[in-house]
C-alpha positions in Angstrom: 0.0 0.0 0.0 1.4 3.5 -0.9 1.3 6.4 1.6 -1.3 8.1 -0.7 -3.5 5.0 -0.7 -3.4 4.7 3.1 -4.0 8.4 3.7 -7.1 8.4 1.5 -8.4 5.1 2.9 -11.8 5.8 4.9 -11.9 4.6 8.4 -13.1 1.0 9.0 -13.2 -1.3 11.9 -9.6 -2.6 11.2 -8.1 0.7 10.2 -6.0 0.9 13.4 -4.4 -2.5 12.5 -3.7 -1.4 9.0 -2.2 1.9 10.2 0.1 0.3 12.7 1.3 -2.2 10.0 1.8 0.5 7.4 3.7 3.0 9.7 5.8 0.2 11.2 6.9 -1.0 7.7 7.3 2.6 6.4 9.5 3.7 9.2 11.7 0.5 9.2 12.1 0.8 5.3 13.1 4.5 5.3 14.9 4.9 8.6 16.1 1.4 9.5 15.3 -1.1 12.2 16.8 0.8 15.0 14.5 3.8 14.2 11.6 1.7 15.0 12.9 1.2 18.5 13.5 4.9 18.9 9.9 5.9 18.8 6.5 4.7 20.0 3.5 3.9 17.8 0.0 4.4 19.1 -3.0 3.2 17.0 -5.8 2.5 19.4 -9.0 0.9 18.3 -11.7 3.8 18.5 -15.1 3.8 16.8 -15.5 7.0 14.5 -19.0 7.6 15.8 -17.8 7.5 19.5 -14.4 8.9 19.4 -11.6 10.3 17.3 -9.4 7.4 15.8 -5.9 8.2 15.1 -2.5 6.8 14.5 0.4 8.5 16.0 4.3 8.4 16.2 5.4 9.9 19.5 8.3 9.9 22.1 9.3 6.4 23.0 9.0 7.1 26.8 5.3 7.6 26.7 3.1 4.9 28.1 1.5 2.3 25.6 -2.1 3.7 26.2 -3.8 6.7 27.7 -2.8 10.4 27.6 0.7 11.0 26.4 2.9 14.1 26.1 5.5 15.7 23.8 5.3 16.2 20.1 3.7 13.7 17.8 3.2 13.0 14.2 -0.6 12.1 13.9 -3.0 10.8 11.2 -6.7 11.1 11.7 -8.8 9.1 9.3 -12.2 10.4 8.1 -15.3 8.5 7.0 -14.9 9.8 3.4 -11.8 9.8 1.4 -9.0 11.7 3.0 -7.1 11.8 6.4 -6.0 14.8 8.4 -2.2 14.8 8.8 -0.9 16.7 11.8 1.8 17.5 14.1 0.6 18.0 17.7 1.4 18.2 21.5 0.0 15.3 23.7 -2.7 16.3 26.1 -0.3 15.8 28.9 1.8 18.6 27.9 5.3 19.2 26.5 7.3 16.7 28.3 9.2 14.7 27.3 9.8 16.8 24.3 10.4 20.3 25.7 13.8 20.6 24.0 12.2 20.3 20.6 9.0 22.2 21.1 10.6 25.2 22.9 13.4 25.6 20.4 12.8 28.6 18.1 13.9 26.7 15.0 11.1 24.0 15.4 8.3 26.6 15.2 10.3 28.4 12.4 10.7 25.2 10.2 7.1 24.0 10.8 5.8 27.4 9.6 8.1 27.3 6.6 6.8 23.8 5.8 3.2 25.0 5.9 4.2 28.0 3.7 5.9 25.6 1.1 2.8 23.5 1.0 0.4 26.5 0.4 2.4 27.3 -2.8 0.4 24.4 -4.2 -3.2 25.1 -4.8 -4.1 21.6 -3.7 -2.5 22.1 -0.3 -3.7 25.8 0.3 -5.4 24.9 3.5 -2.2 23.8 5.2 -1.8 25.7 8.5 0.8 26.1 11.2 0.4 27.7 14.6 2.9 30.5 15.5 4.0 28.9 18.7 3.6 25.1 19.1 3.9 25.4 22.9 0.7 27.4 23.3 -1.6 24.6 23.9 -4.1 27.0 25.5 -4.8 28.6 22.1 -7.3 27.0 19.7 -7.1 27.0 16.0 -8.5 30.3 14.7 -12.1 30.1 13.4 -11.1 31.2 9.9 -8.8 28.1 9.7 -11.1 25.6 11.3 -13.8 26.4 8.9 -11.6 24.9 6.1 -11.6 21.6 8.0 -15.2 20.9 8.1 -14.7 17.3 7.0 -12.4 16.9 10.1 -14.7 18.8 12.5 -14.6 16.2 15.3 -10.8 16.2 15.2 -10.7 20.0 15.5 -13.2 20.1 18.3 -11.4 17.6 20.3 -7.7 18.5 19.5 -7.8 21.9 18.0 -5.8 23.4 20.9 -2.9 21.0 20.7 -2.5 20.6 16.9 0.1 22.9 15.6 0.4 21.8 11.9 -2.6 20.6 9.9 -2.9 19.3 6.3 -5.9 17.7 4.8 -5.4 14.9 2.3 -8.8 15.4 0.7 -8.6 16.1 -3.0 -4.8 16.1 -3.0 -3.3 14.4 -6.0 -1.5 11.1 -5.1 2.0 12.1 -6.0 1.8 15.3 -4.1 0.3 13.6 -1.1 3.2 11.1 -1.1 5.8 13.8 -1.3 4.2 15.8 1.7 3.9 12.7 3.8 7.4 11.8 3.3 8.8 15.3 3.7 6.8 15.9 7.0 7.7 12.5 8.4 11.4 13.3 7.6 11.0 16.6 9.4 9.5 15.0 12.4 12.2 12.3 12.6 15.0 14.8 11.9 13.9 16.8 15.0 14.3 13.6 16.9 17.8 13.1 15.6 16.8 10.2 13.3 18.0 10.3 9.6 16.8 8.4 6.6 18.9 5.5 5.3 21.7 6.5 2.9 19.7 5.7 -0.2 16.9 8.3 0.9 19.1 11.0 2.1 19.4 13.0 -1.1 15.6 13.1 -1.4 15.4 14.2 2.2 17.9 17.0 1.7 16.0 18.2 -1.5 12.8 18.3 0.5 14.4 20.1 3.3 15.9 22.7 1.0 12.6 23.4 -0.4 10.7 24.3 2.8 13.8 25.9 4.5 14.1 28.2 1.6 10.7 29.7 2.7 12.5 31.0 5.8 15.1 32.9 3.9 12.9 34.4 1.2 14.9 37.2 -0.5 13.8 40.0 -2.9 15.7 40.0 -6.2 16.8 43.2 -7.9 13.9 42.8 -10.4 11.4 42.5 -7.4 12.9 45.7 -5.9 12.8 47.5 -9.3 9.1 46.6 -9.7 8.3 47.7 -6.1 10.0 50.9 -6.7 7.9 51.6 -9.7 4.8 50.9 -7.7 5.7 52.5 -4.4 8.6 54.8 -5.1 10.0 54.6 -1.6 11.5 51.2 -0.5 13.9 49.9 2.2 15.8 46.7 1.7 16.6 45.2 5.2 18.9 42.3 6.0 21.9 41.0 8.0 25.3 42.1 7.4 27.1 40.8 4.3 24.1 40.1 2.2 25.0 42.5 -0.6 22.4 45.3 0.0 24.7 48.1 -1.0 25.9 46.2 -4.0 22.3 45.5 -5.1 21.4 49.2 -4.8 24.4 50.3 -6.9 23.5 47.7 -9.5 20.1 49.1 -9.7 21.4 52.6 -10.6 23.6 51.2 -13.2 21.3 48.8 -14.9 17.6 49.6 -14.3 18.1 53.3 -13.8 20.7 53.6 -16.7 23.3 55.3 -14.4 20.8 58.0 -13.2 21.2 58.1 -9.4 23.4 58.7 -6.5 24.4 57.0 -3.3 24.7 58.6 0.1 25.4 57.2 3.5 23.6 58.0 6.7 25.5 58.1 10.1 24.6 59.5 13.5 26.1 63.0 12.7 23.7 63.4 9.6 20.8 65.7 10.3 18.2 67.8 8.6 20.7 70.3 7.4 22.8 67.7 5.5 19.8 65.7 4.1 17.1 68.5 3.3 19.1 71.7 3.6 20.1 74.5 5.9 22.3 77.6 6.4 26.0 77.2 5.9 28.9 79.7 6.4 30.3 81.0 3.2 33.0 83.5 2.2 32.5 86.1 -0.6 35.3 88.7 -1.2 36.7 88.3 2.3 33.3 88.7 3.9 32.0 85.8 5.9 28.1 85.1 6.0 25.5 82.4 5.7 23.5 81.2 2.9 20.9 78.4 2.3 22.8 75.3 1.0 20.7 72.4 -0.5 21.2 69.0 1.1 21.1 65.5 -0.5 17.4 65.4 -1.0 17.1 68.8 -2.7 20.1 68.0 -5.0 18.6 64.6 -5.9 15.1 66.3 -6.6 16.8 68.9 -8.8 18.8 66.2 -10.7 15.6 64.2 -11.2 13.5 67.3 -12.4 16.1 68.2 -15.0 15.5 64.9 -16.9 12.2 63.0 -17.1 13.8 59.7 -16.9 13.7 57.8 -13.6 16.4 58.8 -11.0 17.3 56.8 -7.9 18.5 58.2 -4.6 20.1 55.4 -2.5 20.5 56.1 1.2 22.8 53.5 2.6 22.4 52.6 6.3 19.2 54.7 6.5 18.5 53.8 10.0 21.8 55.0 11.4 20.4 58.5 12.0 17.3 59.9 13.7 15.2 59.6 10.6 12.2 61.6 11.8 14.5 64.5 12.7 16.6 64.2 9.5 13.5 64.2 7.4 11.7 66.9 9.2 8.6 68.3 7.4 9.9 66.6 4.2 8.3 63.4 5.5 5.0 64.9 4.3 6.3 64.4 0.8 7.0 60.6 1.1 3.6 59.5 -0.1 3.9 57.2 -3.2 0.4 58.0 -4.6 0.4 61.7 -4.0 3.4 63.1 -6.1 1.9 66.7 -6.1 2.4 67.3 -2.4 4.6 70.2 -1.4 6.1 71.6 1.8 7.2 75.2 2.7 10.9 75.2 3.6 12.4 77.5 6.1 14.9 79.0 3.6 14.9 79.8 -0.1 17.3 77.4 -1.8 16.9 78.9 -5.2 15.5 77.3 -8.4 13.7 75.1 -9.1 12.2 75.0 -5.8 12.9 78.2 -4.0 11.0 77.7 -0.7 8.4 75.2 -1.9 9.8 71.7 -2.2 8.0 68.9 -4.3 9.6 65.6 -5.1 9.4 65.0 -8.8 7.4 61.9 -9.7 10.6 60.4 -11.4 12.5 60.5 -8.1 12.7 57.1 -6.4 14.3 56.5 -3.0 15.8 53.2 -1.9 17.2 52.8 1.6 19.3 49.9 2.9 19.1 48.8 6.6 21.4 46.5 8.5 18.9 44.5 10.6 21.7 43.3 12.8 23.1 46.7 14.0 21.8 47.3 17.6 23.2 50.9 17.7 20.7 52.1 15.1 17.6 54.2 15.6 14.2 52.4 15.6 12.0 53.5 12.7 8.8 55.0 13.9 5.4 54.0 12.6 5.1 57.1 10.5 8.2 56.3 8.7 7.3 52.6 8.2 4.0 53.5 6.7 5.6 55.5 4.0 8.2 53.0 2.9 7.8 49.4 1.5 10.1 47.0 3.2 11.7 43.9 1.6 14.2 41.4 3.0 17.6 40.4 1.7 18.9 37.1 3.3 22.2 35.3 3.0 22.2 33.2 -0.2 24.1 29.9 -0.5 23.8 29.9 -4.2 26.3 32.6 -4.6 28.9 30.3 -3.2 28.4 27.3 -5.4 31.5 28.0 -7.5 33.7 28.8 -4.4 35.8 26.7 -2.2 34.2 23.7 -0.5 35.3 24.8 2.8 33.4 28.2 2.5 30.3 26.3 1.4 30.4 24.0 4.2 31.2 26.7 6.7 28.2 28.7 5.5 25.8 25.8 5.6 26.8 24.8 9.2 26.4 28.4 10.5 23.1 28.8 8.7 21.8 25.5 10.2 22.8 26.6 13.7 20.9 29.9 13.3 18.0 28.3 11.6 17.5 25.8 14.5 18.5 27.9 17.6 18.1 31.7 16.9 14.9 33.5 17.8 13.4 35.9 15.3 15.5 38.8 16.5 18.7 36.8 16.5 18.1 35.4 13.2 18.8 38.9 11.8 22.4 38.5 13.1 23.3 35.6 10.6 26.4 36.6 8.8 25.8 37.0 5.1 27.4 35.1 2.2 29.9 38.0 1.8 31.9 36.7 4.7 32.4 33.4 2.8 33.4 34.8 -0.7 36.8 33.5 -1.8 38.5 32.3 -4.9 40.7 29.7 -3.1 40.8 27.6 0.0 43.5 29.7 1.4 41.6 32.9 0.9 38.5 31.3 2.5 40.6 30.3 5.6 42.1 33.8 5.9 38.8 35.6 5.6 37.1 33.3 8.1 39.8 33.9 10.6 40.1 37.6 10.2 36.5 38.5 9.5 33.9 35.8 10.4 35.5 34.6 13.7 35.9 38.1 15.2 32.3 38.9 14.4 31.1 35.8 16.1 33.2 36.5 19.1 31.7 39.8 19.3 28.2 38.2 19.3 29.4 36.1 22.2 31.0 38.8 24.1 27.9 41.0 24.0 25.5 38.3 24.7 23.7 38.5 21.3 23.4 34.8 20.9 22.1 33.9 24.3 20.5 30.7 24.2 22.8 28.9 21.7 26.3 30.5 22.6 27.6 26.9 23.2 26.7 26.0 19.6 28.5 29.1 18.3 31.5 28.4 20.4 31.6 24.9 19.1 31.2 26.2 15.5 34.2 28.6 16.2 36.3 25.7 17.4 35.4 23.9 14.2 36.4 26.8 12.2 39.6 27.1 14.1 40.5 23.5 13.3 39.7 23.9 9.7 41.5 27.0 9.1 44.6 26.2 11.2 47.9 26.7 9.3 
């Protein structure tokens, strides 16, 4: 019996026996005989009109019957043609799987798995709870209404289920893929890997749903968003190529029409918009209004109708509300005719009434790992569209094997252990760029290792400091001369 045939098999009086045989054989064939001893199977006989039949894979230390605890892989049959497949927490609570359920990476990868499934129209009802440990929170009503054919399951276990997928109307090949991928995920979290002949397939599945965690905008995505919204901020960890991407946009999509400025704590309104500055004329010193970066960019854009891009690198390294001043009123993408009255006359074309020409676009870059930066207030956030740029392993495929392995290992640590705030500290692929193994070793010792040691020193990776320390020791051994 294939997994698709089993998952679409309606409940019958001997369903529990078929389920136990199917799961036992499947686990043995894919993970080996020892894996069968590392988990417990629970397939009780329950009448569908008097209870909620299920087949579950759970922690081996649970009792053979009655309530259980920890995380479980569960299949609930229906009386029609498709089971409900789920991850859930036993009604006895998190023990003995607190280490799995409370690890930030578990919730992250489960949400990524559901997101990956929803890319397929047949699996659009896939749902994941934000926090698997919140067994006091029921499935939202707008979600539960999508599972009407599994209503008894949701009523009984809606609070403890944290990933749900309906097998109803799912094509067989797609159903088999999701079953294998989800079971691999569950077993992987328990430290159980597939047999060698299945490991390439498991890595392929894992790469597909983990990619949903690190979804990056492309230069074309950002160009389209600029045309739609005019004002965009690209945010991401250090070393992800934000500034390079912005410069490439000027050269390619804006045909060289643009300029790059960099914000820092000393930048203020006078430097960005404009202000009085001392001047000397014929030996006489005085003050005159001097245009800032924004006014100069607006003037350049107005002089030629083709698009012009102002790039503000490290846009959140200054007090942006103070730096923009009244000019914040102009940053409304759908209202290009807005004007503001300035304090001084800056001469033509604006004099004292500033308007941003409709062909002026603004792109900011923001380092999401920099804790010294100003936090953008809601008024600023409302006026800009935000996109993410994450580290990208594909940029390293032609580089040294050491760099590829080092990046993959570090990404896996952050994926599994970091909370959402700490995930923004993941060093980007730029730290691993190298032409030779020797260059890779040199860069990792002089750039990557000091950065990670700073993280440890400043307590930025609390909760998985030991994993980072272990990684540093591995890097040290790999790069020793």
